[in-house]
MIDO-500813 format. One record per residue (C-alpha): residue number from 0; x, y, z. Coordinates in pm, 1 decimal. Layout:
! residues N
+------+----------+----------+----------+
! resi !       xx !       yy !       zz !
+------+----------+----------+----------+
!  NUM !        X !        Y !        Z !
...
+------+----------+----------+----------+
***
This chain:
! residues 345
+------+----------+----------+----------+
! resi !       xx !       yy !       zz !
+------+----------+----------+----------+
!    0 !   -997.1 !  -2150.9 !   -164.3 !
!    1 !  -1130.3 !  -1824.7 !   -310.4 !
!    2 !  -1003.8 !  -1512.9 !   -133.4 !
!    3 !  -1273.2 !  -1309.4 !     41.5 !
!    4 !  -1207.4 !   -935.2 !     22.7 !
!    5 !  -1401.6 !   -656.7 !    194.3 !
!    6 !  -1422.5 !   -319.3 !     19.5 !
!    7 !  -1502.7 !     -4.6 !    217.6 !
!    8 !  -1775.1 !    140.6 !     -5.3 !
!    9 !  -1778.2 !    473.5 !    180.8 !
!   10 !  -1404.8 !    550.4 !    174.5 !
!   11 !  -1278.5 !    786.1 !    -94.9 !
!   12 !  -1351.8 !   1108.8 !   -276.1 !
!   13 !  -1601.5 !    946.8 !   -515.1 !
!   14 !  -1762.8 !    700.4 !   -273.9 !
!   15 !  -1971.2 !    498.8 !   -312.7 !
!   16 !  -1993.2 !    514.9 !   -694.7 !
!   17 !  -1630.7 !    433.0 !   -781.1 !
!   18 !  -1597.5 !    187.2 !   -493.5 !
!   19 !  -1902.0 !     -9.3 !   -608.2 !
!   20 !  -1788.8 !      0.0 !   -971.4 !
!   21 !  -1441.7 !   -119.3 !   -872.7 !
!   22 !  -1580.4 !   -398.7 !   -655.5 !
!   23 !  -1801.6 !   -516.5 !   -942.0 !
!   24 !  -1506.1 !   -507.8 !  -1180.7 !
!   25 !  -1300.9 !   -717.5 !   -938.7 !
!   26 !  -1585.1 !   -963.1 !   -881.8 !
!   27 !  -1625.2 !  -1014.1 !  -1258.1 !
!   28 !  -1260.0 !  -1028.5 !  -1359.1 !
!   29 !  -1079.4 !  -1178.2 !  -1058.2 !
!   30 !  -1129.6 !  -1504.8 !   -877.5 !
!   31 !  -1240.4 !  -1336.2 !   -557.5 !
!   32 !  -1547.8 !  -1300.3 !   -335.7 !
!   33 !  -1620.6 !   -932.4 !   -268.0 !
!   34 !  -1817.7 !   -779.9 !     18.3 !
!   35 !  -1914.7 !   -412.1 !     10.2 !
!   36 !  -1942.7 !   -246.6 !    351.5 !
!   37 !  -2120.5 !     85.1 !    406.7 !
!   38 !  -2456.7 !    259.4 !    380.2 !
!   39 !  -2664.8 !    -26.0 !    237.9 !
!   40 !  -2933.1 !    186.7 !     66.0 !
!   41 !  -2665.5 !    397.8 !   -106.6 !
!   42 !  -2475.1 !     86.3 !   -214.6 !
!   43 !  -2789.7 !    -86.2 !   -340.6 !
!   44 !  -2876.8 !    222.4 !   -544.7 !
!   45 !  -2536.1 !    204.9 !   -715.4 !
!   46 !  -2581.5 !   -167.0 !   -786.7 !
!   47 !  -2912.3 !   -126.9 !   -969.9 !
!   48 !  -2879.6 !   -241.4 !  -1329.5 !
!   49 !  -2504.9 !   -307.2 !  -1303.4 !
!   50 !  -2344.3 !   -616.7 !  -1451.8 !
!   51 !  -2236.0 !   -855.6 !  -1177.5 !
!   52 !  -2451.1 !   -698.9 !   -904.6 !
!   53 !  -2546.2 !  -1047.8 !   -791.4 !
!   54 !  -2179.0 !  -1137.3 !   -740.0 !
!   55 !  -2117.2 !   -908.6 !   -440.9 !
!   56 !  -2242.5 !   -918.7 !    -84.2 !
!   57 !  -2349.9 !   -603.1 !    102.4 !
!   58 !  -2300.4 !   -550.4 !    476.1 !
!   59 !  -2452.6 !   -240.2 !    630.9 !
!   60 !  -2239.7 !      5.4 !    826.8 !
!   61 !  -2428.4 !    286.2 !    996.4 !
!   62 !  -2148.6 !    543.9 !   1003.5 !
!   63 !  -1863.0 !    691.8 !    799.6 !
!   64 !  -1527.9 !    838.6 !    899.2 !
!   65 !  -1460.0 !   1152.1 !    697.1 !
!   66 !  -1128.0 !   1242.2 !    540.0 !
!   67 !  -1084.0 !   1541.4 !    771.3 !
!   68 !  -1167.5 !   1366.7 !   1100.1 !
!   69 !   -907.4 !   1290.9 !   1366.6 !
!   70 !   -818.5 !    925.0 !   1294.3 !
!   71 !   -789.6 !    770.9 !   1641.3 !
!   72 !  -1080.1 !    963.6 !   1792.3 !
!   73 !  -1308.8 !    882.2 !   1498.2 !
!   74 !  -1221.8 !    512.2 !   1509.1 !
!   75 !  -1306.2 !    492.8 !   1878.7 !
!   76 !  -1614.6 !    715.5 !   1865.1 !
!   77 !  -1764.3 !    550.7 !   1555.6 !
!   78 !  -1754.1 !    172.7 !   1612.2 !
!   79 !  -2011.2 !    120.8 !   1335.2 !
!   80 !  -1815.8 !    316.8 !   1074.6 !
!   81 !  -1749.3 !    125.1 !    752.2 !
!   82 !  -1375.4 !     96.5 !    826.7 !
!   83 !  -1443.2 !    -61.8 !   1165.6 !
!   84 !  -1715.5 !   -293.8 !   1039.0 !
!   85 !  -1501.3 !   -411.0 !    747.3 !
!   86 !  -1200.1 !   -486.5 !    962.6 !
!   87 !  -1419.5 !   -670.6 !   1215.0 !
!   88 !  -1523.1 !   -904.8 !    934.5 !
!   89 !  -1154.9 !   -984.2 !    880.0 !
!   90 !  -1091.0 !  -1024.3 !   1252.2 !
!   91 !  -1391.6 !  -1256.1 !   1291.2 !
!   92 !  -1278.9 !  -1477.2 !   1002.7 !
!   93 !  -1562.5 !  -1376.6 !    768.4 !
!   94 !  -1316.6 !  -1220.2 !    524.6 !
!   95 !   -948.1 !  -1255.9 !    436.3 !
!   96 !   -853.2 !   -898.8 !    349.7 !
!   97 !   -971.9 !   -538.3 !    363.2 !
!   98 !   -949.0 !   -255.0 !    108.4 !
!   99 !  -1022.7 !    113.2 !    167.6 !
!  100 !   -955.8 !    443.1 !     -5.0 !
!  101 !  -1076.0 !    636.1 !    296.8 !
!  102 !   -898.8 !    825.5 !    574.7 !
!  103 !   -549.1 !    670.2 !    583.2 !
!  104 !   -487.4 !    749.7 !    948.8 !
!  105 !   -822.6 !    603.9 !   1047.5 !
!  106 !   -759.6 !    289.5 !    844.2 !
!  107 !   -424.7 !    237.6 !   1019.1 !
!  108 !   -570.4 !    309.4 !   1363.2 !
!  109 !   -864.0 !     75.0 !   1302.5 !
!  110 !   -636.7 !   -200.7 !   1169.9 !
!  111 !   -422.3 !   -176.8 !   1482.3 !
!  112 !   -729.4 !   -174.3 !   1707.2 !
!  113 !   -925.9 !   -449.9 !   1531.8 !
!  114 !   -652.6 !   -677.0 !   1396.2 !
!  115 !   -363.3 !   -591.6 !   1627.3 !
!  116 !      7.2 !   -592.4 !   1552.1 !
!  117 !    189.6 !   -907.5 !   1460.6 !
!  118 !    371.1 !  -1023.2 !   1773.1 !
!  119 !    722.6 !   -886.5 !   1785.9 !
!  120 !    668.3 !   -609.2 !   1529.6 !
!  121 !    733.0 !   -269.3 !   1686.4 !
!  122 !    532.6 !    -63.8 !   1437.9 !
!  123 !    352.4 !   -144.9 !   1112.7 !
!  124 !    468.5 !     23.5 !    792.6 !
!  125 !    297.4 !    131.0 !    472.4 !
!  126 !    461.5 !    -16.7 !    164.7 !
!  127 !    399.0 !     92.4 !   -194.6 !
!  128 !    520.7 !    -89.8 !   -504.7 !
!  129 !    662.4 !    165.1 !   -749.1 !
!  130 !    756.1 !    102.0 !  -1115.1 !
!  131 !   1121.6 !     95.9 !  -1211.9 !
!  132 !   1348.3 !     68.6 !  -1512.0 !
!  133 !   1321.3 !   -234.7 !  -1741.0 !
!  134 !    987.5 !   -340.2 !  -1589.1 !
!  135 !   1140.7 !   -378.1 !  -1243.2 !
!  136 !    928.1 !   -312.8 !   -934.3 !
!  137 !   1050.6 !   -174.9 !   -604.0 !
!  138 !    874.6 !   -175.4 !   -268.8 !
!  139 !    918.5 !    155.7 !    -85.6 !
!  140 !    843.6 !    155.8 !    286.9 !
!  141 !    753.2 !    325.4 !    513.5 !
!  142 !    556.4 !    584.3 !    311.3 !
!  143 !    364.2 !    749.2 !    592.3 !
!  144 !    259.7 !    524.9 !    877.7 !
!  145 !    536.0 !    659.1 !   1106.8 !
!  146 !    679.7 !   1008.8 !   1079.6 !
!  147 !    935.3 !    931.4 !   1351.4 !
!  148 !   1103.3 !    594.1 !   1370.3 !
!  149 !   1372.5 !    405.1 !   1558.1 !
!  150 !   1648.7 !    190.8 !   1416.5 !
!  151 !   1478.7 !   -135.3 !   1515.3 !
!  152 !   1169.8 !    -34.8 !   1320.3 !
!  153 !   1364.5 !     14.9 !    996.6 !
!  154 !   1544.4 !   -314.8 !   1050.7 !
!  155 !   1210.0 !   -493.1 !   1085.2 !
!  156 !   1067.7 !   -313.0 !    782.9 !
!  157 !   1364.6 !   -419.9 !    573.1 !
!  158 !   1294.9 !   -783.1 !    659.7 !
!  159 !    918.3 !   -739.1 !    614.0 !
!  160 !    974.9 !   -579.5 !    273.8 !
!  161 !   1205.3 !   -858.9 !    163.4 !
!  162 !    951.3 !  -1122.6 !    271.6 !
!  163 !    673.0 !   -935.6 !     91.6 !
!  164 !    864.6 !   -911.2 !   -237.6 !
!  165 !    978.7 !  -1272.9 !   -217.8 !
!  166 !    622.7 !  -1393.9 !   -162.9 !
!  167 !    454.8 !  -1158.9 !   -410.2 !
!  168 !    699.5 !  -1165.6 !   -702.4 !
!  169 !    873.2 !  -1498.4 !   -633.7 !
!  170 !   1214.6 !  -1337.4 !   -589.4 !
!  171 !   1470.7 !  -1571.5 !   -436.2 !
!  172 !   1670.6 !  -1310.8 !   -242.3 !
!  173 !   1524.3 !   -961.7 !   -282.9 !
!  174 !   1789.7 !   -690.9 !   -267.9 !
!  175 !   1731.9 !   -431.1 !      4.9 !
!  176 !   1857.4 !    -73.8 !      5.4 !
!  177 !   1857.4 !    188.2 !    280.5 !
!  178 !   1756.6 !    534.6 !    158.3 !
!  179 !   2025.0 !    794.4 !    226.6 !
!  180 !   2190.6 !   1102.9 !     79.7 !
!  181 !   2485.1 !    901.1 !    -49.6 !
!  182 !   2583.0 !    544.5 !   -129.0 !
!  183 !   2873.6 !    533.1 !    116.9 !
!  184 !   2813.4 !    364.6 !    452.3 !
!  185 !   2949.2 !    674.2 !    624.0 !
!  186 !   2674.2 !    902.4 !    487.2 !
!  187 !   2326.6 !    966.4 !    621.1 !
!  188 !   2134.1 !   1089.8 !    920.9 !
!  189 !   2196.4 !    954.2 !   1270.5 !
!  190 !   1913.9 !    707.7 !   1211.1 !
!  191 !   2062.4 !    584.9 !    881.8 !
!  192 !   2409.2 !    553.7 !   1035.6 !
!  193 !   2263.0 !    336.2 !   1309.2 !
!  194 !   2050.3 !    119.8 !   1079.5 !
!  195 !   2314.9 !     55.0 !    811.1 !
!  196 !   2549.0 !   -169.5 !   1014.9 !
!  197 !   2252.7 !   -362.6 !   1157.0 !
!  198 !   2128.5 !   -445.3 !    809.2 !
!  199 !   2478.8 !   -528.2 !    688.3 !
!  200 !   2526.1 !   -765.7 !    982.1 !
!  201 !   2211.0 !   -964.2 !    896.2 !
!  202 !   2299.6 !  -1298.4 !    737.6 !
!  203 !   1941.2 !  -1358.8 !    622.5 !
!  204 !   1907.0 !  -1025.8 !    440.7 !
!  205 !   2045.1 !   -947.2 !     94.1 !
!  206 !   2152.5 !   -594.9 !    189.9 !
!  207 !   2276.3 !   -389.7 !   -106.0 !
!  208 !   2377.3 !    -89.3 !    104.2 !
!  209 !   2270.7 !    274.0 !     95.6 !
!  210 !   2075.3 !    397.3 !   -205.5 !
!  211 !   1986.4 !    749.0 !   -315.5 !
!  212 !   1650.3 !    892.0 !   -419.7 !
!  213 !   1719.6 !    837.2 !   -789.0 !
!  214 !   1771.1 !    466.5 !   -723.0 !
!  215 !   1411.4 !    413.3 !   -607.1 !
!  216 !   1292.2 !    386.6 !   -969.1 !
!  217 !   1620.5 !    270.7 !  -1121.9 !
!  218 !   1568.3 !    -96.2 !  -1040.2 !
!  219 !   1886.5 !   -109.0 !   -832.6 !
!  220 !   1714.2 !   -292.7 !   -546.2 !
!  221 !   1382.2 !   -465.2 !   -481.7 !
!  222 !   1311.8 !   -296.6 !   -146.7 !
!  223 !   1394.0 !     56.5 !    -29.7 !
!  224 !   1351.1 !    118.6 !    342.2 !
!  225 !   1326.1 !    458.9 !    509.5 !
!  226 !   1136.4 !    643.8 !    782.2 !
!  227 !    773.6 !    732.9 !    711.6 !
!  228 !    830.4 !   1107.8 !    680.3 !
!  229 !   1100.2 !   1071.4 !    415.1 !
!  230 !    916.9 !    792.4 !    233.8 !
!  231 !    597.9 !    994.8 !    207.3 !
!  232 !    785.3 !   1295.1 !     66.0 !
!  233 !    961.8 !   1072.3 !   -188.9 !
!  234 !    634.0 !    909.8 !   -294.5 !
!  235 !    440.1 !   1235.3 !   -331.5 !
!  236 !    729.0 !   1401.1 !   -515.1 !
!  237 !    743.0 !   1109.9 !   -759.2 !
!  238 !    370.5 !   1132.3 !   -823.9 !
!  239 !    399.1 !   1504.6 !   -889.7 !
!  240 !    693.1 !   1464.6 !  -1128.3 !
!  241 !    506.1 !   1193.9 !  -1320.9 !
!  242 !    201.3 !   1417.1 !  -1362.0 !
!  243 !    423.0 !   1706.5 !  -1473.5 !
!  244 !    596.6 !   1495.7 !  -1738.7 !
!  245 !    271.3 !   1378.1 !  -1895.7 !
!  246 !    119.9 !   1727.8 !  -1879.5 !
!  247 !    423.2 !   1866.9 !  -2063.1 !
!  248 !    406.0 !   1588.8 !  -2321.1 !
!  249 !     40.8 !   1669.6 !  -2388.8 !
!  250 !    124.7 !   2038.3 !  -2424.4 !
!  251 !    417.2 !   1971.2 !  -2657.5 !
!  252 !    221.9 !   1729.2 !  -2876.6 !
!  253 !    -75.4 !   1962.9 !  -2907.1 !
!  254 !    118.4 !   2283.0 !  -2979.0 !
!  255 !    210.2 !   2212.2 !  -3346.9 !
!  256 !     45.9 !   2019.2 !  -3627.9 !
!  257 !    345.3 !   1790.7 !  -3669.1 !
!  258 !    341.2 !   1726.2 !  -3296.6 !
!  259 !    -15.9 !   1607.0 !  -3325.2 !
!  260 !     81.8 !   1370.0 !  -3606.1 !
!  261 !    372.7 !   1237.0 !  -3402.4 !
!  262 !    141.4 !   1203.1 !  -3105.9 !
!  263 !    -98.3 !    987.1 !  -3305.7 !
!  264 !    186.9 !    754.9 !  -3399.9 !
!  265 !    316.9 !    738.3 !  -3044.7 !
!  266 !    -21.5 !    718.9 !  -2871.9 !
!  267 !    -26.2 !    340.9 !  -2809.9 !
!  268 !    318.4 !    350.4 !  -2646.6 !
!  269 !    236.2 !    665.2 !  -2449.6 !
!  270 !    -82.0 !    508.0 !  -2316.3 !
!  271 !    110.3 !    197.0 !  -2218.8 !
!  272 !    370.4 !    407.4 !  -2036.9 !
!  273 !    106.1 !    613.5 !  -1859.6 !
!  274 !    -73.3 !    298.0 !  -1747.4 !
!  275 !    246.7 !    158.1 !  -1603.5 !
!  276 !    321.4 !    479.6 !  -1414.0 !
!  277 !    -37.0 !    538.5 !  -1298.8 !
!  278 !    -92.9 !    494.8 !   -923.1 !
!  279 !   -420.8 !    316.6 !   -996.4 !
!  280 !   -232.2 !     29.9 !  -1159.2 !
!  281 !    -86.6 !    -73.6 !   -822.3 !
!  282 !   -404.8 !    -35.1 !   -619.4 !
!  283 !   -267.7 !    106.9 !   -297.1 !
!  284 !    -31.4 !     67.1 !     -5.2 !
!  285 !      3.1 !   -253.9 !    194.2 !
!  286 !    -11.3 !   -203.5 !    570.7 !
!  287 !    256.0 !   -453.9 !    671.8 !
!  288 !    289.8 !   -558.1 !   1034.0 !
!  289 !    -77.5 !   -581.4 !   1131.9 !
!  290 !   -225.7 !   -927.9 !   1177.0 !
!  291 !   -438.4 !   -928.4 !    863.9 !
!  292 !   -426.2 !   -812.5 !    501.6 !
!  293 !   -504.2 !   -440.9 !    472.8 !
!  294 !   -465.2 !   -233.1 !    154.9 !
!  295 !   -509.4 !    145.1 !    166.0 !
!  296 !   -569.8 !    327.1 !   -161.3 !
!  297 !   -557.9 !    689.2 !   -275.9 !
!  298 !   -852.4 !    904.2 !   -171.9 !
!  299 !   -907.6 !    982.6 !   -539.7 !
!  300 !   -910.9 !    614.8 !   -639.9 !
!  301 !  -1130.3 !    536.3 !   -939.6 !
!  302 !  -1295.9 !    203.5 !  -1016.2 !
!  303 !   -982.0 !     65.6 !  -1178.3 !
!  304 !   -772.6 !    155.8 !   -875.1 !
!  305 !  -1024.7 !    -11.0 !   -642.0 !
!  306 !  -1024.8 !   -327.4 !   -853.4 !
!  307 !   -644.3 !   -332.9 !   -850.6 !
!  308 !   -644.5 !   -281.6 !   -473.5 !
!  309 !   -870.0 !   -586.8 !   -445.5 !
!  310 !   -623.6 !   -775.1 !   -664.9 !
!  311 !   -335.2 !   -666.5 !   -440.2 !
!  312 !   -526.7 !   -784.0 !   -131.9 !
!  313 !   -611.4 !  -1113.9 !   -299.6 !
!  314 !   -247.2 !  -1169.5 !   -393.8 !
!  315 !   -133.5 !  -1094.7 !    -38.2 !
!  316 !   -384.0 !  -1349.8 !     94.3 !
!  317 !   -292.6 !  -1618.3 !   -158.1 !
!  318 !     82.1 !  -1562.9 !   -112.8 !
!  319 !     61.6 !  -1585.9 !    266.1 !
!  320 !    223.9 !  -1246.2 !    324.8 !
!  321 !     94.8 !  -1213.8 !    682.5 !
!  322 !    242.9 !  -1551.4 !    773.9 !
!  323 !    577.6 !  -1450.0 !    626.5 !
!  324 !    580.6 !  -1134.2 !    837.4 !
!  325 !    488.7 !  -1329.0 !   1150.4 !
!  326 !    822.9 !  -1503.0 !   1101.4 !
!  327 !    998.0 !  -1164.2 !   1099.2 !
!  328 !    836.9 !  -1071.3 !   1429.8 !
!  329 !    957.0 !  -1397.8 !   1581.3 !
!  330 !   1311.6 !  -1367.8 !   1443.8 !
!  331 !   1367.1 !   -996.5 !   1510.7 !
!  332 !   1149.7 !   -901.9 !   1809.6 !
!  333 !   1147.5 !   -538.4 !   1916.7 !
!  334 !   1148.6 !   -616.2 !   2287.3 !
!  335 !   1470.2 !   -685.8 !   2468.4 !
!  336 !   1676.6 !   -470.9 !   2233.9 !
!  337 !   1873.3 !   -168.3 !   2336.3 !
!  338 !   1611.5 !     46.4 !   2166.1 !
!  339 !   1401.7 !     -4.7 !   2478.3 !
!  340 !   1048.5 !   -140.5 !   2486.1 !
!  341 !    846.1 !   -226.6 !   2179.8 !
!  342 !    853.4 !    115.3 !   2020.9 !
!  343 !    493.1 !    209.0 !   2087.7 !
!  344 !    536.1 !    488.2 !   2334.6 !
+------+----------+----------+----------+
***
């Protein structure tokens, strides 16, 4: 069965132009049915004369949630915003997954409101696949859904991350690491010191132990789990360092004539490396723990990033990621633990 993916045409810095272009690219290149949700006249105007315009469906949404709006308030006050309309299509069974590059907080709030949490999961987490050494990939979560977290949340995220990587990349027993300031079990914050023995005691988890920041891209483990505040800082720092490296390479290559010659020789490899490190290659962050596939991209996502986000959503649908995480909620429920409650308060 062909995956049906909804794209929020109004979410992002360059909406709807890049969103429409990315949706058309996905519809042409991927085996997927794409629905664009947003201001129908604006979307139709972008579709005029474009290759594959007949391959996408358009559903009108009368409102838009801006990047600077308060997420929860906007979601509740604007029921006909494109984020809400798109997620309702998923909830009602008219689509299998949702992609947006709009307001991240609003997308998370709307996903929780429209799709709900998977039973037993205390809090959803945002997971991003980052490139590593020797073509390895590592899932880093949480990268911003929860600034403050409890031990039970990180335990659940570790299991969710392992299930995601096993389903997506066909890994038999994904290795999981807990982000800390040292590899020893005795190092870390109070939260890390509480989570470490819980992960080590899990017979179903391939727990590697604590990992440091440098290990996130070293290919040491397949999943790195941390609280949302730390994960977001790590992710944004990595993006900044990557941009700095390529800016310095451009400056060095262009400063001397022999550098320009060397640059010409190295250009194919440099382009390949840049592509692999480019955020747009991975599409966006998976919101794991809500009862439906939701992918949230960068606000500055271009057409290629949108198309790759559609691919990521399609893969999550076809690999049954949500079903895998339902099993986590059943096996490791938040309620009844000494953490108290389900972690929502």
